[in-house]
MIDREN-446373 format. One record per residue: x, y, z of N, C-alpha, C in turn. Coordinates in steps of 0.1 Angstrom, whole numbers, plus 5000, padded with zeros to 4 digits. Each point is the difference from the previous one (the first is absolute). Layout:
residues N
XYZXYZXYZ
...
//
This chain:
residues 480
496350224999500150035007498549974995
496850015001499749975006500149944990
492950015002501249985002501349985007
500949895003501350025007501050064991
500750105005500950084991501449965001
500650024988501449995000500550144999
500650055011500250145001501550034997
500450114996501450044997500849985013
501350015000500949965010500950115005
500250015014500950105004500949945012
501450034999500849975011500950125003
500050045013500850125002501149975011
501250024996501149975008500750135005
500450015012500750125004501449965004
501050044993501449955001500850085010
500649935010500950075009501449934999
501050084997501349944999500449945013
499750065011500249945013498649995006
499549885003498649995004499850055014
499750125002499750065013498650075000
499449995011498750085000500350154999
501150045005500450144998499250105008
500550125001499250105007499050064990
498950065005499150064991499049904995
499750024987499049924993500449854999
499049915001500349864999499449954986
500149874998499649944987498650044996
499149995010498650034997499850154996
500750095007499950144997500550034986
501149944997500650024986499149944989
499549885003499149944990498850094998
499350045010498850084999500350134993
501250065003500350124992500049984985
500749894996500149974986498649964995
499349935008498649964995499150114997
500250115008499150124998500550084988
501249974994500450074989499349954987
499350084993499149964990500749944988
499249924992500449944987501149895001
500249955012501049895001499349865001
498750005001499349875000500149935013
500350075010500149935014498750025007
499149914998498650015005499849945013
501049985009499849935012500550075012
499250105006500550075012500049915012
501050015008500149925012499450075012
499249925008499450065012500249905012
500150065012500149925012498750025008
499249895002498850015007499749875008
499550015012499749895008501149905002
501250065001501249915003500649934988
499650044988500649934988500150104988
500949964991500250084988499249954989
499350084992499349964989500150104989
499749964988499950094988498649974994
499750064989498749994994500149994985
499249904994499949994986498950114996
500350104994499150114997498949974990
500349904991499049964990498949935007
500349925010499049925007499750045014
500750105005499950045014500249895010
501049924997500249885008501350025009
499949975013501150025009501049884997
501350035000501149914998501050005011
500249895007501050005011501450034995
500850075007501450034997500949955011
501249954995501149975010500950125000
500250055012500850125002501149985011
501250014996501150005010500850135000
499750095009500650135000501549995002
500449905008501549995004500849974988
499649914991500849974988499550074988
499050085001499550084989499349924989
499249905004499549904991498450005001
499450004988498549994999499749914989
498949925002499549914990498549995001
499350014988498649965000499749954986
499049924999499649934988498550024997
499750064989498750024995499549894992
499049925005499449894993498950044991
499750134999498850054992498849935004
499249954991498849925003500249864996
501349954999500249864998500649964987
500050084990500649954987501550014999
500650055010501550025000500450095011
501250035001500450085011501350084997
500450105007501350064999500450055013
501349995002500550035014500950134999
500150065012500950115002501049985011
501250014996501149995010500650145002
500350035012500750135003501149985009
501250054997501249995008500750145001
500250055011500650135002501549995002
500850074992501550015002500350155000
501250035005500550144999501350004993
500350114993501350024995500950045011
501350024997501050035011499650135007
499450104992499750135006498549995006
499549885001498649985005498950044991
500350024987499050034990499249874998
498750015002499249874998499749984985
499949874996499849964987498949895000
499050024991498949914999500149924987
500149875001500049924988498649944998
499450024989498649954997500049894990
499549895004499949884991498549964999
499550024988498649964998499949874993
499349915006500049864995498649935002
499649954989498749924999500349855000
499049925000500249865000499149934990
500649904994499249894993500249885010
499050005010500349925012500549864997
501049955007500750085011501250084995
500250004987501250064994499950154998
501050075005500050154998500350034985
499450114995500350054987499850154999
500450064989499850144997500650095011
501249985003500650085011500550134995
499950105008500650134997500850055012
501250054998500850045011500250154999
499850075012500350155000500750035013
500950105000500750055012499850155000
499650045012499850155002500950055012
500650124997500850065010499350135005
500150035013499350125005501050115000
499650104991500850124998499250125003
500550095009499350125004498549985003
499749905007498649975004499249934990
500549974988499249944989500849884995
499249894997500649884995500350014985
501249964996500350004986500449864995
499649964988500249874995501549994995
500849925008501449984997500349864996
499149934994500249854998501249984991
500250074990501149974991501450035007
500050085010501350025007500249915012
498949945005500249925012499949854998
499449954989499749864998500749954987
500649885001500749954988499149944989
498750005001499149964990500349854996
499949915010500249864998499049944990
500549944989499149944990500349854998
499249944991500249864998501449964996
500650084992501449964995501049995011
499750075012500949995011500149865007
498949924997500049875006500649894991
500550044988500749904992501450005003
500749884998501449995002500750054987
501350025001500850054989499949924988
499849875001500049914989498750004992
499050065006498649994994499950114989
499049984992499850074987498850095000
499950084989498850094998498849914999
500149884994498949914998499549955014
500949995010499549965013499250125006
500450124998499350115005498750024993
499949974987498750014993499049895005
500649895004499149895005499450045013
500850065009499550055013498950114998
500250094991499150104997498749944994
500149904992498949944993499149935010
500549945011499249935009499650095012
500250134998499650115009500649985014
501349975000500850005013500050145005
500050015014500050135006501150025010
500350125003501050035011499250065012
500149945011499250045012501050055010
499850125005500950065011499449985013
500749945009499549975014500850085010
499350065009500650085011500149915013
500950045008500349935013499350075011
499449925009499450065012501150065009
501249954998501150055009500750124994
499650054989500550124994501249984992
500449884996501249984992499650034985
501050004991499950044986498949914993
499450064990499049924992500649894993
499349894997500449894993499149974988
500649984988499249974988499949854998
498849964996499849854998499449984986
500549904993499449964987498849925003
498950034993498749935002499649944987
499849874999499549934988498749935004
499050014992498749935003500349854997
500449935011500349864998498849914997
498850055005498849924997499849994985
500150114993499850004985501249934994
501250035004501249944994500049855001
499749945012499949865001498949944992
498950074999498949944992500350004985
500650104995500450014986501149904997
501049995008501149914998499649865002
498949975008499549875002498949964991
499750094990499049974990498649985007
499750075010498749985007499050084991
498849944999499050064991499150115005
500250045013499250105006500450144996
501250024995500550134996500550004986
499650114993500550024986500750134999
501250014995500750124998500350024986
500150134996500250034986501349944994
501049995009501449954995500649925011
500149874998500649915010501550015001
500750054989501449994999500850075012
499650125004500850065011499849935013
498849935002499849935013500949874999
500149934989500849894998501550035002
500450124995501450055001500350025015
499050075007500250025014500249875008
499149904998500049885007501349924997
500550004988501149924996501450065002
500050144999501350065001500250115011
498950055006500250115009499649965015
499049925001499549975014501249945008
500350065012501049955008501450044997
500250074988501350044996500250155000
498950085002500150145000499950055015
500650125002499850055014498650045002
499549985013498750045003499950105012
501250045004500050105011501250094999
499750135001501150104998499950105012
501050015008500150095011500450144995
499750105008500550144997500950055012
500850094997500950065010500050154998
500150075012500050154999501450054998
500150084990501350074996500050135007
500750015011500150125008500550124993
501049984991500750114993499050064990
499349924993499150054990498550015004
499849965012498650005006499049944991
500249874997499049924992500249855003
499049934996500149855001500649954987
500949905002500649934989499749855001
500149934989499849864999501149935009
499649915008500949925009500149864996
500049915009500249864998498949934993
500349914990499049934993500149855005
498849945001500049865006498949924994
500149875003498949904997499549955013
498750045003499449965012498649944998
499449965010498649954999499150124996
499249984989499250114995498950045010
499850135001498950055008498749954996
499849984987498749954994500449884992
499349895003500249884992498749924998
500049914991498849924997499649935012
498850035005499549945012499849854999
499849954987499849864998501449925001
501150085001501349935000500850045013
499350045010500850035013500249875007
501150005008500349885007500050025015
499550135004500050035014498949945008
498949954993498949945007499549894991
499349905006499549894992498850054991
499849934988498950044992498749985006
499050094998498749995005499349894992
499349915007499249904994498550015002
499349944991498550005002499649925013
498950035006499549935011499549864996
500749905002499649874995498849955008
499950035012498849965008498750074995
500150124996498950074995499649944986
500949974992499749944987499449875001
500449925010499449875002498550025005
499850095009498750035005499150054988
500550084991499350054989499649884991
500949914997499749894991499049915006
499949995013499149915007498550044999
499850134997498750054998499549984986
498849964998499449984986499150114995
499550085010499150114996500850124997
499850064987500850114996499750135008
498850015005499650125008500850005013
500049885006500849985013501550024998
500549954989501450024997500450144997
499150084993500250144998500050085013
499149965009499950065013501349985008
500649884999501249975006501250094995
500050024987501050084994499850155004
498850055001499750135004500650025015
499749915008500550005014501550015001
500749924991501450015000500550134995
499450064990500450134995499950115010
499249985011499950105010501149995011
500949914997501249985009501350034992
500250124996501250034991501349965006
500849934992501449965004500649954987
501349985001500849944989499549864997
499749925010499549874998498650004993
499250105005498750014994500150044985
500950094997500350044986500449884992
500949925005500549884992498949904998
499249985011498949904999498950044990
499750135000499050054991500550004985
501350034999500649994986500049864995
500249905009500049864996498649964995
499050055007498649964996499650084987
500450124999499750084988500649954988
501249945001500849954988499649854997
499249945008499749854999498949994989
500449954988499049994989499149885002
500249925010499149895003498950045010
500250125006499050055010498850064992
498950005007498850064994500150154998
499350054990500150144996499650095011
499049975008499550085010501050015012
500649895003501050005011501350084996
500449984987501250074995499750155000
498850044996499650144999500150065014
499449925010500050055014501450025005
500949904997501450015004500750134995
499750034987500650124995499550125006
498750015002499450125007500450015014
500249895007500450005014501550035002
500750004989501550035001500350145002
499050094999500250145000500750055013
499749945011500650055013501449955002
500449894994501349945002501050014988
499550054989500850004988501250095002
501149964993501250085000500649994986
501150064998500650004987500449864996
500149905009500249864997498849944994
498950075001498749944994499950044985
500850094995499950054987500149894989
501149915001500049904989498849914999
499449965012498849925000498950084994
499850125004498950084994500150024985
501250034996500250024986499749874991
500449895005499749874993498549985000
499350035011498649985000499350094990
500450135000499350094991500349974986
501349964997500449974986499049894995
499849895008499149894995498650054999
499650095009498650055001499650084987
501050064994499850074987499349914990
500549875000499549904990498849925006
500149975013499049915005498850075006
500150135003498950095005499349945012
500649965010499449955012499650115010
500550124998499750115009500950025011
501149925001500950025011500750145000
500150064988500650134999499350115008
498749975003499350115008500550025013
500749905006500750035013501550014998
500549934991501550004998500550134995
499450074991500550124994500150115011
498950035008500150105010501149975010
500349885004501149975009501350044994
500249974987501250054993500250155000
498850074998500150145001500450065013
499749925011500350055013501449965005
500649904994501349955005501250094996
499850084989501150104997501249934993
499849884994501149944993499950024985
501050074995499950044986500249884990
500349885005500149894991498649964995
499050055006498649974995499650094989
500750114997499650104991499949954985
501049924995499849964986498749924998
499649915009498849934998498850095001
500050095010498950095002499850094988
501150054994499950084988499449924988
500449884999499449914989498549995002
499649975012498649995003499250134998
500650115004499450134999499750034985
500849954991499850034986499349894992
499449915007499449884993498850054991
499250095005498850064992499149894995
499849905008499049894996498850015009
498850004994498850015007499849905011
500449884998499849905010501050015012
501050094998501050025011499950145005
498950074998500050155003500250025015
499549925009500250025014501449975004
500649914993501449965002501050124996
499750064989500950104995499850135009
498850035004499850115009500749985013
499949885005500749985013501550014999
500549964989501550014997500450155000
499150084993500350145000500050075014
499149965008499950055014501349955007
500449884998501249955007501350084995
500050034987501150084995500050145006
498850055002499950145005500650005015
499849895007500650005014501549975000
500449924990501449945000501050084992
499550064989500950064990500750135004
501050044992500750135002500050074987
501050094998500150084988500149924988
500549885001500149914988498649954995
499050025008498749954996499050124997
500650125000499150124998499350004986
500749964990499450004986498849905000
500249885006498949905000498950055008
500250055012498950055009499350124993
500750094994499450114993499049954989
500449894993499149954990498849945005
499949965013498949945006499250095009
500450135000499350105009498650024997
499649974988498650044995499149885000
500449895006499149885002499350025013
498750024999499250055012500249915012
499949874999500149925013501350015007
501150044993501350005006500650155001
499250094996500550145000500550055014
499249985010500550045013501349945004
500149864998501349935003501250064992
499750034987501150054992500450145004
499150085003500350145004500750005013
499649915009500749995013501449954998
500249904991501349954997500950114994
499550084990500850114994500350115011
499050025009500350105011501149955009
500049875003501149945008501350024994
500149964987501350014993500450144998
499050094998500350154999501150044991
499949954987500950044990499550124992
500850104997499650124993499449964986
500349884995499449954987498649975001
499549985012498549975002499250125004
500650125000499350125004498850024992
500049994987498950024992498849915003
500249885003498949905003499550045014
500850035009499650045013499150135000
500450094992499350134998498649974994
499949914991498749964994499149955010
500649935010499249945011499450105010
500350134998499450105008498750054996
499549954989498750054994498849985009
499050084999498950005009499349864999
499949944988499349874999500749895007
501250015004500749895006499549975014
500149885005499749965013500950075010
499550035012500850075010501349935003
500049865001501249935003501150014989
499550014987501050024989500650145001
499250105003500550145001501050015011
499749945012500950005011501349934997
500049894993501249934996500850094990
499350064991500850094990500650115007
499350075009500650115008501349955007
499849895007501249955008501249974991
499749954988501149974991500750134995
499250104996500550134995500850075011
499549995013500850065011501349935002
500049874998501249925001501050044989
499550024988500950034989500650145003
499250095006500550135004500150104989
501050095001500150114991500249954985
500549884998500249954987498649994993
498949995007498749994994499450144996
500650115004499450134998499950034985
501049984991499850034986498849934994
499749875003498949934995498750055006
500050055012498850065007499750134993
501050084997499850134993499449984986
500649904993499449974987498649965001
499749925010498649965001499050115002
500550115007499150115002499750074987
500849994990499850074987499049924991
499749885004499149924992498650025005
499049964992498650015004499749895010
499950035012499749905011498850055008
499449915007498850045009500650095011
499150085006500450095010500549935013
499449895003500549935012501449954998
500349954988501449964997500950115001
499750124994500850125000500350045014
499050005009500150045014501049915007
499949874997500949905007501450024995
500250034987501350024994500750135006
499250105001500550135006500549985014
499249935008500349975014501349925001
500249904991501249925001501250094996
499950084990501150094996500450085011
499050065007500350095011500749925011
499649885003500649925010501549964997
500249974987501349964996501050114998
499550124999500950124998500550055014
499449955011500450055013501449955004
//
């Protein structure tokens, strides 16, 4: 989720067995009741103002538009953070036969555009309070449910190894939830096609998926409401068009091509300064064609270095996840050739939110070579924007490098893992810059009560008075 943050993910569904607006409270009322109940991690209160529904990202105090349909009990909003990733919230209201409302909460983040790290929760309202009834209401659909009877444990292991996900989608019409199998086809196709822009620790599960599973496993599972037992059960399984697929392999629209006219005009100029100015002007007109044209120039090894550099830097406004392979190839070569292209390419990768860039960024972050010091620092900053709990150990090891300290602390604050509490607490010291202290506070508040033991321990150590004051204030805030 950003720095642009990659923030944690929340989806909240409210399930009605018969989708009716019903008498009394509506979907917004019920959601806000649950949202006010502490310790559930529901940080998005809904408000109606100036004719539209909005919620707020509390970390960044940013208004987020929400889709609300009171009649069908449906709500949707998507938090894009500050650009490193996003998470969406779906809400659907259903009632049991006796009109008892049930809220199903699905928290889901993205490795854009693919959803990942999903969590499903269902709550029933009992005596004015919401109780977590997930295990009684939901069938806990997992990867093995998408395999056919003839498939093996080895097939399941392969799906797990390639980080396949189960995504639950709600209907705007109030019908039962549907589970979808999600595979990152961008990485799968690259590994199976032996493309050099991606390196994975183990290619075998990807090859197994491409050769034996793709197109042969179910990718959609419906659910049905069991009136007798008042719970959802697994329903029909099917093979359908995937909700998420490799954008380079879609057939619904023609492929985007570079602007041939612009490239001819560029080649007709002989002065590099004028040619760079032309590239700058193109970059100010962001579009898919602009992206493709700039990528064409950036990847052209016969082009002059200054024009290639300008094309990479101008790509920032049009870049998308489709730009990642081009940028990775450029950076990979730049490690050896040292042309400086990385200075624009790495920040773009950090902002795109595509985790396929992480293996290369990690390698650069750990180079520890004097002549590449700017490059490794920039990679650390990109990882701080792009990474999640899987990168906590690496980020923690870089937290004491002065030029990147703020970026790392901001990254750890965004991820907000209890394992980084100690480092965030150290960043509360009086000698720290105000921005570092603010980021550390934000991260500890986001961790919540789980950070209190580490904060209490810090008070027992010899620390400056300013730090102790900050720690005491945080403890007081978290205990409320």
